C-alpha positions as CSV (number, residue, x, y, z in Angstrom):
1,M,36.2,62.3,129.7
2,A,39.1,62.4,131.8
3,K,42.5,64.0,130.1
4,P,45.2,61.9,129.8
5,A,48.1,62.2,132.2
6,P,51.1,64.7,130.8
7,R,54.0,62.8,129.1
8,R,57.4,63.4,131.7
9,R,60.4,63.9,129.2
10,M,63.4,62.0,130.2
11,Q,66.4,64.1,131.1
12,K,69.6,63.6,129.3
13,N,72.7,63.6,131.1
14,V,74.2,66.5,130.5
15,A,78.7,66.6,130.1
16,P,80.7,69.4,131.2
17,K,80.8,72.3,129.1
18,K,84.8,72.2,129.2
19,C,87.0,70.1,128.0
20,Y,89.2,67.8,130.5
21,F,92.4,68.5,128.9
22,D,92.1,71.8,128.3
23,T,91.3,72.9,132.0
24,E,94.2,71.0,132.9
25,H,96.8,71.8,130.0
26,K,97.2,68.3,129.3
27,E,97.6,66.0,126.3
28,P,96.2,62.4,126.5
29,V,99.1,60.3,126.4
30,I,99.4,56.3,126.4
31,E,101.5,56.5,129.4
32,D,98.8,58.2,131.8
33,I,96.6,55.0,132.1
34,A,94.8,56.8,134.9
35,S,93.2,59.9,133.5
36,L,92.5,57.0,130.5
37,R,90.6,54.6,132.8
38,K,88.5,57.8,133.3
39,F,87.2,58.1,129.6
40,L,86.1,53.6,130.0
41,T,83.0,52.4,130.9
42,E,82.9,49.6,133.9
43,R,83.1,47.4,130.8
44,G,85.5,48.7,129.3
45,K,83.7,50.9,126.2
46,I,85.3,54.5,125.2
47,I,82.7,57.0,126.5
48,P,81.4,59.0,123.5
49,R,82.2,63.0,123.8
50,S,78.6,63.8,124.6
51,R,78.6,62.4,127.9
52,T,82.4,63.3,128.5
53,G,82.2,67.0,127.5
54,L,85.6,66.6,125.5
55,C,86.5,68.5,122.2
56,S,86.9,67.1,119.0
57,K,90.3,67.4,118.9
58,H,91.2,65.8,122.3
59,Q,88.5,63.0,121.8
60,K,90.4,62.0,118.7
61,Q,93.5,61.5,120.3
62,L,92.1,59.8,123.6
63,T,90.7,57.1,121.0
64,N,93.8,56.7,119.8
65,A,95.8,57.1,122.7
66,I,93.4,54.5,124.1
67,K,93.3,51.9,121.5
68,H,97.3,52.2,121.4
69,A,97.5,51.6,125.1
70,R,95.3,48.7,124.5
71,H,97.6,47.0,122.1
72,L,100.6,47.9,124.2
73,G,99.1,45.7,126.6
74,L,98.7,48.8,129.5
75,L,94.9,48.5,129.2
76,A,92.3,45.5,129.2
77,F,90.1,45.6,126.1
78,V,87.1,43.7,127.8
79,S,87.4,43.9,131.8
80,R,86.6,40.7,133.6
81,T,83.2,41.0,136.0
């Protein structure tokens, strides 16, 4: 009998080990839309902490800043594609 082929495991995307805001000595603020867009997908969703590598403190602040910017009209809720 032939042996079955070995299964290959999918590699996960490894997030950076350092928090972006800790290394840059910044805080996520509403007015800095360019840095907020780094943490959004092309469809406008907030990227999770497991993919961004942010610490929990800055991920929570980032989420609140993005949601606040959306309500102020600085960021779109959904991108048009």
